C-alpha positions as CSV (number, residue, x, y, z in Angstrom):
1,M,143.8,82.6,92.1
2,D,146.7,82.7,90.4
3,E,147.3,79.0,91.5
4,V,144.0,78.5,90.7
5,L,143.9,79.5,86.9
6,N,147.6,77.9,85.9
7,L,145.4,75.9,83.5
8,E,143.9,76.9,80.6
9,N,140.3,76.2,81.1
10,R,140.4,77.1,84.1
11,R,141.0,80.3,82.9
12,R,139.1,80.2,79.9
13,I,135.6,79.1,81.8
14,Y,136.7,82.1,85.0
15,Q,137.0,85.0,81.9
16,Y,133.4,84.0,80.4
17,I,131.6,84.3,83.7
18,S,133.6,87.0,84.2
19,A,131.4,88.4,81.2
20,H,128.8,87.0,81.7
21,P,127.8,86.1,85.2
22,G,125.2,84.9,85.7
23,T,125.9,81.7,83.0
24,Y,124.9,78.5,84.1
25,L,126.4,74.5,82.8
26,R,124.7,74.1,79.1
27,E,125.6,77.7,78.2
28,M,129.4,78.1,79.1
29,E,130.1,73.9,77.4
30,R,128.4,75.5,74.5
31,E,129.9,78.4,74.0
32,L,133.0,77.3,75.2
33,G,132.7,74.1,74.1
34,L,133.8,71.7,77.3
35,Q,132.6,68.1,77.6
36,T,130.5,68.4,80.4
37,G,132.6,66.3,82.8
38,V,135.6,68.6,82.0
39,L,134.1,71.6,82.6
40,S,131.9,69.8,85.9
41,Y,135.5,69.4,87.3
42,H,136.7,72.6,86.7
43,L,133.6,74.8,88.5
44,D,133.6,72.8,91.6
45,Y,137.0,73.3,91.8
46,M,137.6,76.3,91.7
47,E,134.0,76.4,93.4
48,R,135.4,74.9,96.3
49,R,138.8,77.8,96.5
50,Q,135.4,80.1,97.1
51,V,137.2,82.0,93.1
52,L,133.4,81.1,92.0
53,R,129.7,81.7,94.0
54,V,126.9,80.1,92.4
55,E,123.8,81.1,93.2
56,D,120.7,77.9,92.6
57,D,117.2,80.1,91.1
58,G,115.0,77.4,91.7
59,Y,116.1,76.3,88.2
60,R,119.7,76.1,87.7
61,R,123.0,76.6,89.1
62,R,124.4,80.3,87.8
63,Y,128.1,80.5,88.5
64,F,129.4,84.0,89.4
65,P,133.3,85.9,89.9
66,A,133.6,85.2,93.7
67,D,134.7,89.1,94.3
68,R,132.0,91.4,92.2
69,F,128.5,90.3,93.7
70,H,127.0,90.0,97.1
71,L,124.4,88.3,97.7
72,R,121.5,89.5,96.8
73,D,122.8,90.6,93.4
74,R,123.9,87.4,93.2
75,R,119.9,86.9,94.0
76,T,117.9,89.1,91.9
77,I,120.6,88.7,89.0
78,S,120.3,84.8,89.2
79,V,116.2,86.3,89.0
80,L,117.0,88.1,85.2
81,M,118.6,85.6,83.7
82,Q,114.6,84.7,83.1
83,P,112.6,86.1,80.5
84,M,109.7,86.5,82.3
85,P,110.5,88.3,85.6
86,R,112.5,89.8,83.6
87,Q,110.1,91.6,81.6
88,I,108.0,91.7,85.1
89,V,110.3,94.3,86.5
90,M,111.5,96.5,83.7
91,H,108.4,97.5,83.3
92,I,107.4,98.5,87.2
93,L,111.3,100.4,86.7
94,I,110.3,102.6,83.6
95,H,106.6,102.7,85.5
96,G,106.4,102.1,88.7
97,R,104.2,100.3,91.2
98,S,101.8,98.0,89.2
99,T,99.5,96.2,89.9
100,F,98.7,92.0,89.6
101,N,96.4,92.7,86.6
102,Q,98.3,95.9,85.5
103,L,101.5,93.7,85.1
104,L,98.9,90.2,83.9
105,A,98.7,92.5,81.0
106,E,102.0,93.5,80.6
107,V,102.8,89.9,80.4
108,K,100.2,87.9,78.8
109,C,101.0,85.0,80.4
110,A,98.4,82.3,83.3
111,K,97.3,84.4,86.0
112,S,99.2,81.5,88.0
113,T,102.4,81.6,86.1
114,L,102.3,85.5,87.0
115,S,101.8,84.9,90.8
116,Y,104.8,82.2,91.4
117,H,106.9,84.3,89.9
118,L,105.2,87.1,91.6
119,R,106.5,85.2,94.7
120,R,110.1,83.7,94.5
121,M,110.8,87.6,93.4
122,V,109.6,89.0,96.9
123,V,110.6,86.2,98.5
124,R,114.2,87.0,96.9
125,E,113.4,90.5,97.9
126,I,114.1,91.8,94.3
127,L,110.1,93.0,94.5
128,S,108.1,94.2,97.5
129,V,104.4,93.9,97.7
130,E,101.3,95.8,99.3
131,K,98.1,95.2,99.9
132,R,95.7,97.9,98.8
133,D,91.7,97.5,99.4
134,K,91.2,93.8,97.2
135,E,94.2,94.8,94.8
136,S,98.0,94.1,95.2
137,W,100.7,96.1,94.0
138,Y,104.5,95.4,93.0
139,D,107.3,98.3,92.9
140,I,111.1,97.1,92.9
141,R,112.8,96.8,97.0
142,D,115.9,98.9,95.4
143,A,114.9,100.5,92.1
144,N,117.9,101.7,91.1
145,A,120.9,99.1,91.9
146,T,117.8,96.6,90.1
147,A,118.2,98.7,87.1
148,D,122.3,99.4,87.1
149,L,122.2,95.4,87.6
150,L,120.2,95.8,84.3
151,I,122.7,97.9,83.3
152,A,126.1,96.1,83.9
153,L,123.8,92.9,82.2
154,R,123.2,94.4,78.9
155,G,125.2,92.3,77.1
156,S,125.1,89.3,78.9
157,L,121.1,89.7,78.5
158,E,121.8,89.9,75.3
159,C,118.2,91.2,73.9
160,D,116.5,93.8,72.5
161,A,114.3,94.5,75.4
162,V,116.8,95.2,77.6
163,D,118.4,97.7,74.5
164,R,115.3,98.7,75.6
165,F,115.0,99.6,79.1
166,V,118.5,101.0,79.1
167,Q,117.7,103.7,77.1
168,V,114.4,104.5,78.9
169,W,116.0,104.5,81.8
170,E,119.2,107.3,80.5
171,E,116.2,109.3,79.1
172,L,114.5,109.2,82.2
173,G,117.5,109.9,84.4
174,R,118.4,107.2,85.7
175,G,116.0,107.4,88.8
176,R,112.2,108.6,88.6
177,E,110.3,110.0,91.5
178,K,108.5,106.4,93.6
179,G,104.2,107.8,93.1
């Protein structure tokens, strides 16, 4: 790895990704002040040498240090970096299993938008869905692991809602009984 990181720009990129897992190209371009071509070259170089792992979230290619996150965590982080899915996940973590209509009232968006995000999170195995009567109930597959990722990403997300979530989660004693 030392050989891969022997250039200053590569070290800066790697250090940024280590501090901000799940970051994407344009964000790094702004923060590091590197041109897109230079940045893309170094990212590809580090990915080919397995120093970085990439997760495509459907919108962006998100970058992670290869030695820090398993595939499931990278997929979850890629979703948590997006505001609406993050809001859905935080609501379910704090309030427990929720119906589609409860989530719709919380996130205040079009039904189709909520449906899209919920479907993506079910496919990525972040959420589980159970149909009871005529309602779909959504829950986090692994609440503690997901909360731990949110807490670990707290600095990268720079979001007041995440800070409030962390505070509430800690007050709840980090882990609720599923009801």
